[in-house]
N, C-alpha and C positions, 0 to 999 in steps of 0.2 A: 181918828177922824172918819173911820168907816161907819156906815150906817149900822145901827144896832150895837156898836161896840161900847162896852162899859168898863174897859180897862184891862190890865193884865190878869191872867188867871193864876199867876205865881210870879215870883221874882226871877228874872232871866238868869240862867246859868251860862256863864261864858268861861271856858277852861281850856288849857292847852297842856300837852305833854302828860305827865303822870296825874295831874289834877283832872284831866278829862276823863279818867277812868274811875273817879270817885263819884258815887251816886249823890246827887244833890249838893255838889261842891259849892261852897261860898268863899270868896276870896278874903284873905286877911293880910295884914302887913307881912306875916311870916311866909305865906304861901303864894302871894301874887308873883307873877313872872311875866317877862316880855314874850310876845309871840315871835316865833321863828318859822321859817319854811321847812325846818327839819323835823317837825313833830306834828302829831295830830292836834286838831282844834275841834272843840265841841261847842255848839250853841243850842240851848234848850229854852224855848220861849212859848208863850201862849196868851190867848185873850179870852175874856168873858164877853159873850155876845147874847143878845136876847134870844137867839135861836140855837145856842150851843156854846160849849166850852172847848177850846183848842189847846193842844200840847204838841209842839213840833220840835223834834230833835234832829239836828244835822251834824254829821261828823265829816270833816274834810282834811285833806293834806295838801298844802300848796307846793310842796317839794316832791321828793322821790321817797315814797314809803318803803320801809324795810320789807323783806320777805315775810317776816312774822306779822307785821301790820297788815299786809295784803292777805295773808292766810286767815287772820282773825276776822277781818272785815268781810271777806268772802264767806266764811262759815256763818257769821251772823246773818248775812244776806240769804244764805241757803236755808237757815231756820225760818226766816220771815216768809220765804217762798213756800216752804213746807206747810206752814200754818195757813197761808192764803189759799192753798190748793186742797186743803182737807175739808171734807164735808162732816160736820158735827151733828150729833143728835140734838134736837131741841132741848134747851135747858142746860147744856154743857157749860160749866163755869170756866173762867180763864185759868184758874189754877190747874185744872185738869188737862189743859193743852200746853202747859209750860214746857214739858219735856220735848215736845215737837220742835219748839224754837231753839232748844239747846242741843239736840241730838248731834248735829254736825260738829259742834264744839267739843262735846264729850268724847266723840270718836278719837280726838287727838289730845285729850287731856286738858282742854281749855274750858272756861266757864266765865260768867260775868256776875257781878254782885248786885243785881237789880232785877226787878220783875220784867218780863218780856213786854207786858202791856198793862193796861189798867182800865177802869170803868169808863163808860161813856155817859155823859150827863150834861146838865145845864146848871151853872152856878154851883158847882161842887168843888171840893178841894182836890185838885188834880194830883198833888203830891201828898196825899193824906198818908 
């Protein structure tokens, strides 16, 4: 209903617990589960607009996160801050800055199975 909106940019990803850690999770009869306050929940959605394409991912916990969940979440945040404060030479590609986003995780033996970011465009395949 928003001005210039032309629909979703990809099918919304809604996942909890271990499914929330799977890149581009899609529910099935075997993997669908009830939400609880005792685990992480992820929603990833976006829209196609005449003036841009969006991809918004949010991870929340409605209960009390474990120490490990707090550690992982904090270290991902540290990586995002690291990238946001770095001045890059013109023409630097995203793949070249990937390690900055992961450094805080790597320091404690953690990682994630997805790219840190992706391209910016209009009417493009966000999850190409």
